[in-house]
Each structure stands twice: as C-alpha cells, then as structure tokens.
ZAMI-254832 format. One line per 5 residues: their letters; for each residue x, y, z of C-alpha. Coordinates in steps of 0.02 Angstrom, whole numbers, plus 50000, padded with zeros to 5 digits. Each point is the difference from the previous one (the first is absolute). Layout:
N
A = X,Y,Z; ... .
//
This chain:
558
MFCYQ = 42541,50642,51115; 49875,49889,50129; 50039,49877,50139; 49934,49923,50143; 50106,49855,50032 .
CEQTT = 50071,50026,50181; 49927,50061,50172; 50066,50177,49968; 49906,50048,49833; 49910,50155,50041 .
RTPAG = 49838,50004,50052; 49883,50164,49986; 49822,50056,49998; 50058,50036,49805; 50045,49826,49964 .
IGCAS = 50119,49844,50055; 50153,49963,49924; 50163,50104,49971; 49956,50090,49816; 50140,50145,50003 .
APGTC = 50181,49987,50029; 50073,49958,50119; 49895,49859,50071; 49989,49989,50174; 50172,49864,49987 .
GKDEA = 50106,50143,49910; 49984,49920,49826; 49976,50133,49848; 49884,49982,49860; 50113,49937,49880 .
TADLQ = 50049,49850,50088; 49826,49981,50073; 49929,49986,49814; 50148,49882,49926; 49943,49887,50138 .
DILTH = 49848,49998,49929; 50076,49973,49825; 50125,49844,50048; 49852,49919,50103; 49899,50019,49844 .
LIKGV = 50115,49937,49905; 50047,49840,50130; 49834,49959,49973; 50013,49953,49800; 50166,49916,50028 .
AQYAR = 49891,49888,50121; 49868,49983,49867; 50138,49902,49884; 50100,49927,50125; 49828,49887,50058 .
RARAM = 49960,49983,49807; 50171,49951,49988; 50026,49871,50147; 49844,49929,49931; 50087,49956,49849 .
GVADR = 50141,49922,50089; 50102,50142,50003; 50048,50031,50192; 50121,50175,49987; 50076,50026,50161 .
YTDDF = 50083,50167,49944; 49834,50074,49963; 49920,49939,50165; 50176,50100,50101; 49939,50145,49892 .
IFYGL = 49843,49994,50076; 50012,49978,50183; 50148,50136,50000; 49921,50124,49896; 49859,49986,50110 .
FTTLT = 50075,50027,50158; 50080,50159,49930; 49835,50072,50020; 49960,49951,50196; 49964,50158,50116 .
NVNFT = 50174,50065,50055; 50127,49897,49872; 50057,50110,49832; 49955,50190,49969; 50123,49997,49866 .
ATRFV = 49919,50042,49843; 50155,49996,49882; 49997,49818,50081; 49818,49964,49936; 49991,50073,49829 .
HLIQE = 50163,49864,49993; 49878,49853,50061; 49856,50052,49893; 50136,49969,49842; 50048,49835,50075 .
ATKRR = 49820,49957,50023; 49968,50018,49811; 50125,49907,49973; 49975,49828,50089; 49812,50028,49951 .
ERIKL = 50036,49990,49829; 50147,49857,50054; 49872,49894,50078; 49857,50026,49860; 50134,49954,49888 .
LYEEA = 50001,49846,50096; 49839,49976,50012; 49944,50019,49796; 50138,49882,49947; 49938,49856,50118 .
AREQG = 49819,50015,49955; 50047,49999,49806; 50115,49866,50050; 49856,49905,50065; 49899,50030,49865 .
KTPEI = 49892,50131,50088; 49965,50179,49954; 50066,50120,50129; 49886,50107,50074; 49984,50196,49976 .
LSGPA = 49973,50073,50173; 49971,50170,50039; 50010,50121,50150; 50192,50018,50084; 50076,49867,49874 .
NFQPA = 49952,50110,49862; 50063,50165,50102; 50140,50106,49918; 50080,50130,50123; 50050,50159,49910 .
DGLEQ = 50190,50045,49976; 50021,50127,50091; 49956,50053,50199; 49894,50157,49941; 49897,49869,49885 .
LLRQA = 50025,49881,50117; 49919,50078,50132; 49856,50052,49859; 49956,49803,50034; 49978,49977,50189 .
SGVAI = 49844,50054,50019; 49916,49847,49891; 50089,49889,50080; 49995,50064,50195; 49924,49891,50144 .
NSGVD = 49841,50125,49990; 49954,50009,49835; 49829,49956,49932; 49943,50056,50175; 49874,50103,49927 .
HLGSD = 49900,49880,49909; 50055,49831,50111; 49982,50086,50156; 50109,49994,50164; 49932,49829,50053 .
VIGAR = 50059,49928,49845; 50192,50086,50013; 50020,49969,50165; 49973,49815,49974; 50137,49994,49854 .
ALILY = 50110,50096,50110; 49988,49856,50169; 50071,49884,49843; 50118,50098,49960; 50071,50076,50137 .
GMKGV = 49989,49805,50098; 50115,49942,49841; 50105,50152,50020; 50050,49927,50186; 50013,49812,49924 .
AAYAQ = 50137,50055,49897; 50104,50081,50125; 50008,49859,50100; 50021,49889,49832; 50146,50117,49965 .
HARVL = 50091,49964,50158; 49984,49818,49968; 50061,50000,49826; 50142,50103,50051; 50077,49852,50103 .
GYQSD = 49948,49872,49849; 49825,49954,50061; 49867,50005,49863; 49837,49893,49967; 49919,49965,49824 .
EVDAQ = 49825,49968,50106; 50045,50191,50079; 50051,50070,49824; 49826,49906,49894; 49899,50091,50166 .
AEVIL = 50069,50142,49973; 49977,50014,49808; 49823,49962,49988; 49955,50121,50146; 50060,50144,49920 .
DYLAS = 49940,49938,49812; 49834,49993,50097; 50051,50177,50059; 50024,50068,49804; 49834,49961,49966 .
NPTDI = 49930,50116,50091; 49890,49920,50116; 49826,50062,50071; 49906,49867,50085; 50039,50056,50193 .
DAMLE = 49939,49852,50058; 50122,49891,49863; 50141,50112,50055; 49987,49990,50206; 50010,49783,49970 .
ESLEV = 50147,50072,49887; 50100,50089,50124; 49984,49832,50120; 50091,49932,49864; 50146,50125,50016 .
GRLNL = 49986,49935,50192; 50029,49837,49941; 50137,50049,49886; 50105,50114,50152; 49974,49844,50121 .
KVMEL = 50112,49893,49898; 50100,50140,49934; 50034,50025,50196; 50023,49822,50012; 50152,50003,49870 .
LDAAN = 50076,50170,50075; 50004,49906,50165; 50084,49835,49916; 50115,50125,49926; 50073,50087,50152 .
TETFG = 49983,49835,50104; 50111,49905,49906; 50114,50121,49946; 50029,50096,50163; 49925,49878,50130 .
AQEIT = 49838,49985,50092; 49991,50159,50128; 50063,49966,50173; 49949,50096,50176; 50133,50122,49986 .
SVRIS = 50025,50150,50100; 50049,50143,49890; 50081,50145,50059; 49929,50158,49964; 50118,50128,50046 .
PIKGK = 50163,50058,49917; 50165,49956,50045; 50167,50100,49949; 50036,49981,49834; 49994,50025,49803 .
AILVS = 49809,49957,49961; 49880,49963,49845; 49817,49992,50021; 49889,49895,49892; 49832,50027,49987 .
GHDLH = 49852,49916,49909; 49946,49821,49958; 50151,49907,49908; 50102,49835,50097; 50109,49988,49841 .
DLKQI = 50047,50181,49980; 50052,50005,50200; 50083,49834,49987; 50127,50092,49841; 50017,50127,50111 .
LEQTK = 50064,49906,50138; 50107,49901,49898; 50092,50158,49916; 50018,50095,50177; 50099,49834,50092 .
DQGIN = 50159,50049,50077; 49963,50188,49944; 49986,50066,50153; 49807,50054,49970; 49839,49934,50103 .
VYTHG = 49857,49982,49899; 49822,50027,50097; 49813,49968,49928; 49846,50113,50008; 49836,49985,49982 .
EMLPA = 49953,49840,49915; 50159,49944,50001; 50017,49975,50176; 49956,49791,49986; 50166,49984,49911 .
NAYPT = 50087,49993,50165; 49914,49833,50047; 50046,49905,49828; 50145,49881,50058; 50088,50048,49837 .
LKAYP = 49991,50174,49995; 50025,50035,50209; 50157,49866,49971; 50096,50189,49933; 50065,50059,50165 .
HLAGN = 49973,50178,49925; 49825,50013,49979; 49989,50101,50154; 49802,50006,50029; 49844,50092,49967 .
LGGAW = 50001,50206,49999; 49841,50075,50003; 49831,49963,49970; 49855,50016,49840; 50016,50076,49855 .
QDQQR = 49911,50168,50023; 50152,50056,50116; 50116,49970,49894; 50034,50185,49959; 50073,50010,50182 .
EFADF = 50066,49853,50035; 50118,50001,49836; 50056,50171,50038; 50077,49945,50161; 50048,49858,49914 .
PGPIV = 50203,50051,49981; 50015,49880,49866; 49951,49965,49828; 49806,49913,49977; 49945,49868,49857 .
MTSNC = 49824,49969,49982; 49967,49850,49919; 49827,50005,49982; 49848,50085,50040; 49974,50121,50101 .
IIEPG = 50116,50176,49951; 49917,50158,50035; 50079,50173,49953; 50185,50008,50051; 50054,50118,50099 .
KSYKN = 50122,50139,49946; 50127,49931,50135; 49985,49839,49956; 49971,49980,49797; 50179,50000,49964 .
RIFTL = 50029,49827,50098; 49831,49905,49947; 50017,49840,49905; 49854,49922,49877; 49996,49829,49952 .
GPVGW = 49907,49918,49873; 49823,50057,49976; 50023,50147,50132; 50041,50182,49913; 49993,50148,50051 .
PGVRH = 50040,50174,49881; 50176,50057,50061; 50058,49848,50081; 50126,49866,49971; 49946,49842,49920 .
IDDGD = 50087,49831,50017; 49950,49870,49866; 50140,49896,50019; 50032,49935,50144; 50164,50087,50046 .
FTPVI = 49987,50100,50156; 50176,50075,49977; 49921,50170,49990; 49881,49964,50155; 50183,49942,50111 .
QAAKA = 50102,50136,49927; 49854,50122,50086; 50003,49910,50156; 50177,50022,50025; 50013,50164,49953 .
LPGFA = 49848,50045,50128; 50035,50014,50169; 49903,49859,50086; 49935,49994,50179; 50148,50075,50140 .
VDAED = 49957,49894,50117; 49884,49842,50067; 49821,50024,50046; 49925,49934,50177; 49954,49798,49904 .
QRITI = 49801,49995,49979; 49958,49849,49933; 49823,49906,49935; 49967,49814,49985; 49912,49969,49818 .
GFGHH = 50021,49811,49876; 49822,49928,50045; 49982,49956,49816; 49890,49860,49976; 50142,49864,50026 .
TLLGA = 50042,50051,50193; 49808,49992,50021; 49942,49865,49937; 50156,49935,50099; 49934,50033,50144 .
ADKIV = 49806,49956,49935; 49978,49882,50169; 50057,50129,50120; 49881,50124,49930; 49842,49895,49986 .
DAVKS = 50019,49935,50164; 50041,50176,50074; 49803,50046,49905; 49920,49825,50082; 50059,50052,50165 .
GDIRH = 49941,50160,49990; 50167,50099,50019; 49962,50064,49833; 49841,50064,49960; 50006,50100,49852 .
FFLVG = 50117,50037,49822; 50015,50185,49950; 50077,49993,49799; 50030,50182,50015; 50097,50056,49846 .
GCDGA = 50034,50061,49811; 50069,50148,49932; 50026,50177,50105; 49963,50184,49943; 49993,50147,50081 .
SPARN = 49820,50031,50034; 49972,50035,50191; 49852,49840,49992; 50134,49890,49974; 50028,50006,50203 .
YFTEV = 49842,49891,50005; 50125,49843,49959; 50116,50081,50155; 49856,50002,50109; 49941,49805,49951 .
ADHAP = 50166,49940,50021; 50026,50111,50187; 49827,49966,50059; 49997,49791,49941; 49953,49934,50157 .
ADSVV = 50168,49898,50115; 49949,49831,49929; 49991,50038,49820; 50128,49971,49860; 50031,50149,49867 .
MTLGC = 50061,49943,49824; 50086,50142,49900; 50057,50023,49836; 50040,50136,49873; 50068,50190,50056 .
GKYRF = 49839,49995,50106; 50104,49920,50125; 50096,50160,50047; 49867,50068,50082; 50030,49890,50151 .
NRHEF = 50147,49889,49967; 50098,50079,50124; 49857,49989,50147; 50026,49887,50148; 49874,49840,49937 .
GDIGG = 50062,49852,50137; 49949,49812,49990; 49889,49865,50030; 50075,49868,50061; 50152,50020,49885 .
IPRLL = 49929,50060,49835; 50012,50169,49977; 49838,50090,49995; 50072,50128,49859; 50060,49872,49840 .
DIGQC = 50065,50109,49864; 49967,49867,49855; 50095,50108,49861; 49987,50111,49829; 49821,50027,49952 .
NDAHS = 50022,49850,49876; 50020,49911,50148; 49816,49992,50017; 50033,49807,49933; 50056,49961,50162 .
AIRVA = 49868,50081,50097; 49875,49887,49891; 50092,49875,50027; 50009,50020,50160; 49799,50018,50033 .
GALAE = 49971,49855,49875; 50121,49897,50113; 49884,50021,50171; 49856,49982,49894; 50049,49835,49976 .
AFNCG = 50063,49988,50172; 49836,50044,50067; 49884,49924,49885; 49932,50157,49926; 49983,50136,49851 .
VNDLP = 50135,50123,50038; 49828,50133,49998; 49968,49897,50164; 50167,50023,50091; 50011,50140,50146 .
LSIML = 50080,50115,49864; 49987,50173,49942; 50088,50060,49848; 50011,50184,50003; 50077,50069,49812 .
SWFEQ = 50100,50154,49975; 49977,50045,49838; 50111,50141,49881; 50043,49937,49830; 49969,49854,49878 .
KATAI = 50098,49848,50092; 49880,50024,50135; 49851,50003,49865; 50073,49834,49948; 50024,49909,50169 .
HLSLL = 49813,50048,50045; 49925,49925,49839; 50110,49870,50056; 49906,49972,50183; 49832,50032,49893 .
ALGIK = 50039,49865,49894; 50049,49879,50144; 49828,50049,50071; 50059,50082,50140; 49869,50114,50095 .
GIKLG = 49963,50139,50114; 50171,50074,49935; 50018,50191,50050; 50074,50113,49893; 50071,50179,49999 .
PTLPA = 50017,50141,50051; 49914,50048,49847; 49935,49889,49858; 50081,50020,49836; 49930,50143,49902 .
YLTPT = 49979,49873,49851; 49862,49907,50106; 49829,50094,49967; 49840,49967,50110; 49947,49867,49885 .
LVQKL = 50151,49908,50007; 50033,50011,50171; 49806,49949,50040; 50015,49846,49894; 50175,49947,50072 .
QSRFD = 49909,50038,50184; 49866,49890,49949; 50108,49833,49939; 50132,50043,50121; 49969,50047,50160 .
LDLDL = 50116,50139,49998; 49996,50155,50115; 50094,50138,49920; 49982,50152,50121; 50147,49977,50124 .
IGEAQ = 50006,50212,50062; 49999,50012,50181; 49931,49817,50046; 50136,49929,50059; 49951,49937,50175 .
ADLQA = 49826,49966,49932; 50077,49882,49890; 50104,49929,50121; 49838,49943,50104; 49903,49951,49852 .
ALTHT = 50134,49872,49949; 50011,49939,50198; 49836,49985,50025; 49982,49898,49818; 50139,49890,50059 .
ATA = 49908,49968,50176; 49845,49956,49916; 50076,49896,49857 .
//
C-alpha cells in the first residue's frame, strides 16, 4: 500500500505517504491496492481507445467507464474492496472490447494494429489474494528507487489532476452532457501516462494539458447544470431545521438530488442539503420543490458529528464520505461511485429504502430558530451586475477582490482562510466556492453600495464562474487577469483542487497562494520549477495578515 494523493497523507520523519493500513482517510490496504490496479487498467483502456479513435472509432461506452472508474479512486469516495474487484473485471472486459474494435478498424483500413505494452497488456489475476500480489508493480510509486521521487511526483501531478477531471466529467455525463473533444484529450493524457514518462519538464507541460482539459470539463458541467436546472439565482437559504420527517443529501451530484426530490413529492418529508450540495438551493428547478427545506451542517470533515445528530436518513451522492459512526451507519446510503463496507448502496435510482427510513425515523420535533445565508452568485448573476461592479471599482468603493475557496479539511492551519476572509478590509469583496466557505459563510460581511461583500459562487467546479468573472473584469479594464486587484487563496485537499489549480496555471494566472500544506507528491525540485515559472507562493501558514497587506499594497502600486 502506498498513497499520497490528498492533504491528510501521513507525513513523518521516516517518509511521506500512507504506507500502512489504514490510511489516514480510513482506506484499508486491499482497497488502496485494488484502486492502483484499476487505475493502471484504465490507462490500458485509454491506450486502445486513443488508437481506435484515430481509426474513426470513438466509443462513448469506453469513455464512460474511464471517467467513472477514475472517479471511484478519488479521496473519500469508495472504500469497498469487493466493488473494486468487480471494477477491475469490468475494466479488463472494456479494454478487450475496445482493443478488438481498434484492431478490426485498423485491418479494415489496411493497417497493421500496434502491439501495445504496459497497461494495455496487464492481466489481472483471478483471485483477490493473487490480485493484491500484483499491486506493488502498478502502484503510484512503482520504480521510485531507480527513477527518483521527482519523476514519480510529476507523474502523480498528472494522474491526480486527471482524477479531478474525471469527477467533474462524470457529474456532467449523468446529466447527458459529453464532449468528444474532452473524451479524446483524456485518452491522450492517460495514454501518455501509460508510456511511463521520465522527462520532468515535459510532464509539467503535460500537467498544463490536464488544466486545459479541466477548463473544458468545468465549462461542460456548468452548461449541464444551468441548462438542466436553470442558472443560479440569488437565494436566501434556511440553515436551521423545521419540524417534520427529513432526509439529508450530501456530496455534489445535483442529478441525484433531483431524483430524490421528485420521489419524495407529497410524502411529508423535508429534504436538506449538506456540504457541497448547498448551491443546489439556488437553482430554479431544484428550489421550486417546496420540500427542499434548506441546508444543514457544514464541510465534509464534520459529518460524523452532524450525521449522528440528524434524525433521518443520509444519502451520499459522491465524495466525501468518511467512516460512518455506529449511531448512523444503518441509516446512511451511498450512490453511484460511492461505497463503504456494510453501508447500503442504491444503484437503480429507486429511493424507496431512503423514503421508508425517513418515515420510520423521528425527524425534527420542532421548528428551530430561522437562520439564513445568501447564495447564488454564479457567473450569470455576477456578469449581469458587471457594470455596477466595474463602476464601484472605478469610483474606489471596491479596492480589491479576494477569491478564497476550495476544499476544506480538519487541519488547524486552515484557519488562515477564515482570517483572510474576516480581516479583508471593508472596501474589498470576498468571492468563495467549494466547501472551504463554511469557515466563514455565516459571518456578517455587509455590502458595498448594494453589492454583497461575500459572494458565494457555488461548488468547487464553479471555479469556472470565477474565471469567467475575472475575464470579464479584465476586459472591462483593458488589462490582463494578473493586473486585476484580485488575490487568489486556494484551499487544497484532494484531486479536484489539483485539477482546478492546474487550470489556473494553464490560464497563466500567477501569484496563487496554495495551502495550507503542499501536496506530498510535489518534491522540492518540482516546487522550485513551479514557483519560478508561475510565481507561486506555496507557504501560507501563519501569514494571513501579512498576505492581506501585501495584496493591498500591490493593488495600490499597480
């Protein structure tokens, strides 16, 4: 077992990475090793898919599995070893299927099919014990003794970025949104990884391709969400419970939430969102359901306490699940790519078991005090107010913008982001997204001439909105994004944040502050290369006040 894909990875004087079971996230050795085998096989699927596409065979069935399979290996998604045994078998079948399609197409065109090596040839063993013996040869750190940690780290940067891309692509696909361009580029990048590259500079360039791909995928997901559910609207969301039976929906998947809302209509059950599902309350189609009662709780790391206190069933639609406590393990359900041993999984879209559980459980006995926050500041809303925002900047009413967002976590060092938001001056605007917002989104920020000082843009994938808004401001002021009075503080935890970070780098955005700790796979050599090329500040701990002052000083002298 070896894993260092998330911020909570083990860091000791003896080494970096979770190398013994369980990992910090709770993943056991068998699950970790099986995830490595599945990832290796998916690279092999992509090897043939890329070549089949070159022969005119673009197979959506194959690409569906590539994205779904990678998604299951993200941090805090699936912990069930038996599911991965099945997925490994499925990956092998799909690889052999696309291999056959490729070879047939090549011969039809009078060409000799390539004989591929590496993941394209890997044959997983039949039994679990034998499978686990194969894992060390395909682990992310395989070959580190002779290749060195810099090469392995650069490969990891690409792979983990692709896992983040896969998560966003999967959310778009379940809504029926897919792009041949996206599928083709994903195949190319995974095929590149399958070649076991060793040129560090070339790999850093390829990581920017991951960032560019993620830009396309976030744009696709934005279209999927807004065209399916309507553009986000400014919405006052209740964050305290009301009397009645209740279901809590956590994760990221709006499609799953829509199904739950539809199946619970007129059932006397209130549905609440949790975590990154909060922005669902701003989409017109979803908030039209009167029993969408608001949002309860905060970021993922607090779920064990919050779920234990919730008097109804909980549904996990995607990451981030952590080990369910005994008090609620029998009333939590998983969907799609999510899994935990012993937790009931729904894979047919029928939420009858959840509804039955909601009716059997007590629900909330009384209405709590009405508490609310305001959300819904996606790019449609903000671009609609662009003239007002530009005028406020030109008049000096708005001096600076801070984008403070990303994945939250349990590290005390993450208080940095709270301090930045809380101490940003009164003539600045704080934009936020992802679950990092929960550190300050109940605080009072006031407004500037009717423009709220705290703008909740949405889920982590709504970084697309932030990018659109920044681009519009740059155009209005006839400057580059790097010349705007804008500071970006990115809270990193897992692979989706890696993908977003690579997207920002691909756009040429400099001066990003990333933290609170560096990804473990970014070695000193890789950090130096990234810092020199992208003007990164990668040490945030204890510097909130100094960073605020530096940002405002830069604005004053720009």
